[in-house]
Each structure stands twice: as C-alpha cells, then as structure tokens.
N, C-alpha and C positions, 0 to 999 in steps of 0.2 A: 619546811614553808604550804602552808596549806594554797593548791593554783586556785587563781581565779575563778575559775567554773572545769565541772566537774564534769566528766561525758554525760552524765545523768541530763546536766541543766544544758549542757552543749544538742544533747537529741532532743531535748525539749521545747528549744528553742527552734531549730529543727523544722520540726514538726508542726512548733505554734506559726511558722512567718512562711511553713512550706520552701525549703531550705533545699535541695537536695547536694549531698555531700556525696561525689560521684568518685568509686569505687572503682581500681585497676590493678590490671595484670600484666608483670612485663612478659612481651615474648621476643624470642632471638630469630634474627638469621644472616645470613652471612657482613651484612652492613651492624650490626652489632642488637644493641638491645632497644626497644621500644615500647609506650606504655598504649596497651588497649584494654577497654573498658571490660571492665570483672564478665557484664553477663552477654559479652557478643563474643561468637564461634570463629569468627574473621581471627588471622594473627599479623604478623611483624610487616610481608610481604603489604598486604589489604591495609594497614592501617599508613606504611609512608607515601601507599597512594592518593589516600583521604586526604595525606595532608601536601603534599607535593602537587597537587593539582585539583586547585579549587580553583573550577574551571566552569562555571555554569552552574544550572540546576538537573541537567541531561541526562541523571546516569543510565547507566549503560540497559538498553531493553531488556526486557523480561523473559522476554522469547526467547533471546541470547540464552539467558540464564538454564534455562526450563531446557533447552538444548545441551547445553553443559551436562546436565544431568542425567540426558540422554546418554549420551555417551560416552562418560566417564562408568555408568554400569557397563555400560559395555565391554568397554576400557577393562573393566576388573574384570567380567566373567570370562573373554578371553584372555585374557593373562592366568586367570586359575584354569585354565584348560587348558593352556599352554604348559602350565606348569611353571609359571613363573611368581607366579602371587602367590597364596596359602586362599582354603575354599573362603575358610574365615574370613580371613581381611575381605575378601573378594564379596563374601557376606552381607559385611558389615559398610562398603563400601553402596554397594545395591538398596541399601535400608535408608541409608541418607539421602539416595540421589534419586529415591523414589518420594522420598518430603518433598527432596525440590521441585521435584515435577507436578509435582500436588501442589506448592504454593506454599506451603507452611513455612518456608526460611525466608520468603520474598523478603522480610528487612535484616536479612545478613550480608548483602550484596549492596554498598552505599556507592561505590566507584561510578563517576562518571562516564560521560563516552571519552571526552576529552583528556588521554593518558597517552600512554604508551601506543604508536599506531600498529603494533602486532598484538596488542589484547593480551600484554603478555598479565599486566595486573590486572586483572578480570580472570581469567585461567587460575589465577594463584589465589583467587580469592575464592574462587570455590574449590580449589585442592584443600585451603585453608579451611572451610566451612565442614567439609566431607570429613575429612581426619578428624578437627577436635568437637565434632556434631558425632562423628563415628567412637570418639573414644567415651562422649558421655553415655550415648546407650550402651556404648560396654559395661558401662561401671565404675567408669573413671567422673576427674572432675577437670575442670577446666588450665585449675594451677596447677595439676600435677606437673613435674618434671621431663617424663618419660612416658610416653602417649601411646596406647597401641597399632594407631595408623602413623605412619608421614605422608605431607603432604607430595612432597616430591615422590620417594623411594615407594611409596606402593600407590598414593593415588595420583598419580601423574607418570605411572610407569610403560613405561611403551609410547610414552607420546612426547612433544613438545606444544610449548605455546602456538608457534609455527604451524601446527598443522590442525592443535583441535580445535583455537578458533575459527579459519575456516572452515572447518566439519559442523560450528556449532552453529554458521552465519548459513549456510545450507543447510541445514537443517529444521531451523526458526522460518527462512526464507520460504521453500517449500511450502514448509505449516501453512504460512502465512495466505499464502497465494491461492492454497485449498482454501480456506476457512473467511476470507475475507471478499481475497478481490477478483476471485473468477466468482465466486455465486453474489455478488453484487452487482457483476455484470453479465450473467445467465440472468437474474430476475430485469434485471430493466429492458433486457433487452427478448426477452418476451412478451412484457408488455408492452414495445414497441409492434410487433408482432401483432400480439391479439388486435391490439386499435389501428395499426393497417386494415386488417381485416373490416374492422368495423366501417372504417372510415373509404376505404376503397369506392364506394361509388359518389363523397362530395367530391364535384370540380370545383377549382381554385385557381386562383392567378398564382404561377410562378414569380421566381423574382430572382435576376440576377443584376448584380452592382448594383444592390439597394434597388433597384430600378423595375420597374411590370416587365414582364416576361412574356413568353407563352403558357399558354394552360396545361397545369396536372390534377392529378385526383390526391385528396390531403392523406390519401392510404399513398400514393407513390411516392409521396413526402415523403409519410413515417418507415413509408419500406425501406426508403435511403440512411434512417435513425438506424435501424434492427441493423442489417448492412455493416453499419462500422463498427457496432457489435461485436458480431459476429467476428467478423474478422477479427479486432481486438482480442477476444477471447482467444481465437485458433494462432496472434502470433506469441499469447503471454504460453501457452498449452506447448508450444515449442521452441519457448525461451527455454521455461520449467527443462526441457531433457540434459542443460549443461547444468543445471543443481542438483542435478540428482548423482554427482560423480564429488565420493567425497578426502576431503586431505586427509581423513586421519591412517596413520604409517608414515608418512612420510617424513616421522620429525621436523629433527630444525633447519634441514634445506631438501629434504624430499630425496632422500639415499636411504631411509631407515635406519637408518644408525640406531641401536639401541632395540632393537627389536625383534621379536622372534620368528621365527620364521616360520613363514601365514598370516603371522599376525592381521598386516593390510585387511587380507579380502577374508577372514570369519571378523574380524570386528566390523568390517561393513555390511556382512549378513547381519549379525546381532542386531546391528542398530534398524536395520531395512524390516530386523521381522518390530523390531522392540516399536519404530515407526508404523508401520503398517507402509510404508512408503516405496518406492523401487530404487534406493541409494545402493551404490557399487563403490567400490575401490577406484581413486581417477588413477589412470590408464598412463598418467608422467604426474605424477607428484611433484615433480620439481615445478613444474606449471601451477599445479594446482599451491602452493606455496608462494611463488612469487608475481602472479597474474590474479586476476579473478576476472577478465573477461567478460565469463559466463554470467557472471551479477550484471555488468555495465549492459550485456545484452537483454537480462532480465529487467530489467530499469529502464532500458531502452523500448519493451513493450508497453510496460505500463504509461511510459510517458505516452506511444502511440494510443492505450484507452485515455489519458487523461487529455488526448488533441479530438479525436472523439468526444468524450463528453463537453469537452467545451463549447465546443461546435453546437451541439446540439441544444445544452443548456439556453447560447445564447440566439437559438432560433427559437427555443419555447418561449421567452421571455419576449423576442422583440414582436411574434405573432400574437403573442397576451396584451401586446401595450393596450393600453389606457385608462379606462375601458369606453374613452368616449374619444381623446385624441390622438389613439395613435392607430395599428396594425387592425390589431382590437378583432382574429377571426379567431383564437384560443380563449376558452373559458380557464382556468383553472382553478385550483379550489380556495379559497378563502381559509386561510387557515389561522389569522392572527393579524393585525392590527398592524397596519406599515405605518404607523405616524402617527409621533405626539405629539402634534399641531395640528396636522387636517384631519377632521374626522371620515372615516368611513372609505380611508384608503387603505386599499392592499397590493400589498408588494411580491413581487415572482421571488420570494426569499429564498426556496428551496431551491433554482434555479443559481441565485448567485450564492449560497455554500459550495455548491457544488462546483461553481467556475474559479472560485479561492482555494478550493481542493485544488479543481488542475492545474491551477498555478502553481502551488506549493512542488506540487507531483513534481512538474517544469523546471523547478528552479530545482528542488533535489537531485535530476536526472543529468543539472551541471555541475554539481557536487559531488555525485556519482564517479560519472565522468572525469572529472579531475582526478579524482580517486585513485580509479582504474589504472590510467594512465603514470601512473607513481610505483610500478611494481620496480624498484630498483635492486638489478641483479637478482638473489634468490630470495625475496622478499618482498613481499607487497604491503610496507607503513602506514596502511588507513583504511587496514581492517573495520575500527570501529565506524568509525564513518561513514564507508559503504555503509555498512551492516544495518547503522540507527537510520541511514536515510530509506534504503530498500522498504524493511518493513513497516515504515509509517509512508510509504505509500502504499504499498499494498494495502495496507490497513483502512486507510483516510478513505483512498478511492472507493474497494470496494462498500465502505459504510455510508459514505455519500451518494451512491447508484442506488442502495437500499434507499434512502433516505428521500431521494428525489423520487423516484419510485411509486414510494408508499404514500407518499407528502402530497404529489405533483401529477405524475404521468398516470397511473392508476383515475386518476379522476379526471383529468383533462377532456373537455367537451369543446365539440365546433360551435362557433358563431354562423349558425347556417346564414342570417341577414344580411350579417355583415361577407362573411366572404359571398356571395350573390353579389353583392351593391357595386364590391368591388371589382368580380369579375367581368357583369356586364358595364361596369365603366369606362375598361382596361384598350388601350390605345389598339395593346399587343395584339387583341386576337387577329387585326390586320393582317397578322403574317399569314393566315392561311389563305389572303386572294394572291401573293406570290407565285403559284403555277397559275392562276388562272390569269391575269392580268399585269404578270410582274411586277418586282422588286419596286421598282421606283414609280407606278404609278400607286402602289399599294402603299410609299411610303407617303405621296401625296394627300392620301386619306386621309392618314394617321397625321400629317401637319398641319392640314385645313380640322378635321375634328380637332384637335385640339387649341389651336387659336381662336375657330371661332365657341368655342365649346357648346359642342357640338354631339350626337355620335357618328359611330363610324360608315355606320348606315348612309345616315341623311348626308355626309361628307361623300357619299360615294356616288351615290345616285345624283349632286347638283351639280360633282365633277365628272356626270355622264363615262364613270366607266364598266357602271355594270347597274341595271335593274334592284328594286329592292326585294323580290322575290328570286331574284339571282343571289344578293348578302346573305337573305337567311338560310340558302342551299348550301351554302360553301362556309358559310361561318359559322359552326356548332362544336360550341368548344369540348363537346365531350369526344369526338370524333378529334381533338386536337391533341390528346392526351395519349395517342395508343393502345397500346394491348392494357387494361388495364387488371387484368389478373396478374396478380402478386409473385406466384411462380413456386407459393409455400403457405 
C-alpha cells in the first residue's frame, strides 16, 4: 500500500512551510541514554543540565568558559609532560581550547548559572565539547560510538570540577579586573586629577548636612573625588593578590587525589605563562575548594569603589541641579533630550547610570557575601553565583566609570556666576570671625543677617561687633580655604 506522503513530499512541505525537522543523536552517561541535537558538540551531562535546570536566562558567563579553555589546555600540556597523557591527545585538546579561547565555540555552552553549586555541569559541558570537537578535528564523526578523546579520562585528567571551577573563577575574575574595573576607575581618577588642578583657584561655598558650610575651592572638592578613586583602586589591587592563588591540583577535596607528582605547581606555571598573569598554586587547596574568602574580599573592594562612585555621581548631579532652581554650580554636557514632554530639559543621565550600576554592585555584594559564607565542609557550593556576580560587578562598574568620564566629567565646567553668588551670600563666612569676636557674637551676626535678610557685614556693623574695614580684613573667603595647593 502506497503511503499517503512520500519522503519527497514531506521534504517539500517542510521546506515550503519552513518546518525544521530536528535531528538527534544518542549520547550516554552513567545515568543512561539521552537525546542530543545532532549538530551540537556537547553530550549527555550537558543535555541533562539543559533539561533539569530551566531557571532564568542568565547563562554561565563566557569569561568562565574561556578561562576553562585556558586551564584545560594547560592541564593537558602538563599531563603530557608528566607522562600521563599522550602528546597527540594533548595537542588535540589544546587545539579545541584555542577555539574556545578565541570565541569560536561560544554557542556550545548553553548552561545557566543556576545549576549545581560546584559548577560540575559546566565543567562537563567544557569536557564534552572539547572531546567531541577534538574527535571531529581528528577526522571523526559526532555519531561515532568510540571517540579519540574521552571527556573524563582524557580532557578531565588530573582534575575535578571542585578544583577546575574555582580555578576558572580566579582566571576570569583576575582578567576582568585588569580589563574593566581598574582601567575604568583609573581613567575617571585621572580626569578628576586634571579637573582639580584646573579648578584649584575657584573659591566656592562648602556644604555639610546639605547646609551651607565654610568655603573651599572647587579644585579641593574634586581632589576629594580623585583621592576616593585612588584608594579604591589600591584596595582592588591589594585584594587581587588573593585571586592569584589557583585551586587546580586539589581535585575532589583538596588532597590532590589522582594527580601526578608536581602537577599542581607545573599547571599553575603554565596558566601563568598562558595568561601573562601572576597565578600560582594555592598554598592550601583544602581552603581553595571549601572557601572563597579571596573572592569575597575582592568583591568587597569593588563594593568600596561603588560606594565612592555613588557619592561622586550624586554630588555631581546635585551640584549641577537646576539650571535655575537648583544649586547650579556645575554645568554638565547636554548629551540628549531629558524629557518626552518638557522641551529643552537636560538631565544628569550619566550620573543616574553610574549610580544605578553602583546600586547593582552593592546588591551583588550581598549575594557574594552569602555565597562565600556557605562553604560547607570541604566544598563551597555557591561557586557559579559568586563567579557571575563578581564578573558582572567588575565589568559594569568599569564600563560605567568610562561612560561617566567620557560623557560627563570631561565636559564639566564651573558656573562662575552661580558659584560667586552663593559664596557671597553664605552666612557661614561668619566662621572667620570666631577668633576675633568669639563664637557667640559671630552667631548673633549670622542670625541677624538671616532674620533681617541683610549681609553679614551690615549685621556685624549694626550690632557693633566690628567695623566695615575689619570685616573686609577678616572675612576673606580664599584665606578660609587653607593651602589650595593640591599636593599632586
């Protein structure tokens, strides 16, 4: 009996109506068989994670995957050098790792952050991709039953997820700090340094408690921002020392089970050479697996930088508020229209973006703190959470600093007229009279000037505490600023 639809008819229908027939292959692991898309390099353990952890859309950061590429390559090279892996297999693994590092296989790593807390499934995702891609590079087919590389026995040799994932964390986070966090903060610090020098002779009124205080120069005010960023950078650099220790070689619980003698030191040296970064084997690998205190400290330094940037961003937006009904002492660049209904409105959008990023970093720090505190016995099982948050914080904080710098701070200019107006009308200039007529009498002058809506000079002369000439001699705003040389 003729079937109602021949294969050619089915193919025509599929092509005409753009119906895609998914092809699968069977992969096996210790649990059993599972179907995997025929065109994917991953295998059974990755597929099980895809099916079992449908949680959100945040995939494992690609920085972690590329760091895995580095460590798997270096592990294969060390294993070959120590005689536990053939050079041919090591070369094949290295070739695939280079593709991973170069981003050529990014679509082969679909797993989400919210998986096993050890990151085992992402480690196996990398192992499976390397094994299968290596087999194809060697002339084989993904459908072959026996492949030239085994994900566990070859690619994962001398390793455990428990020591590879924290090693990937160290590599990825250290690079992220160098590529994003420190450069962004450094550029912003340098701009504030230039602005502080440029503004050093502009005397303005200071503010404490949101109320008028004694004068300082705009340069001195900006020098405070420079110093905040400088010390934040120093804190990050000091915290990065802990991230230089890598766990690789500890295997399951930090004892180094199933590793050849000297492997840990050798593989750390190879990772350092491969990345050009000062990685070294962890002094105590039990600690390196069970705790991530170094990551907690490092993210704490990012939080400190976020705290500094939050203060700076808020200061700039308040000092530039107005243009006619706010403080208005600074003029910020007009980057884009600020309102869909109010014509001509310009908003401090870069300040807003920076402070939102700071809020996110502060929130991330709570997650990292909780994750770091949950290292139970010989393994911390919040590794993906910690890694994802530290990496995000380093990237967005550095990028936000660059954006704030390039699109706001570089173009900030003083509103000289508004600065002078507020300085001349401030009641807190009366503080200069304390040493001449006493605190109580100076307070009476300030209160009378405020109540009568007159100047300090007029109030002081009327009260008989000084002459007009004495006021002009004693109340000199620039003399109240101390040494206006900034010392840098």
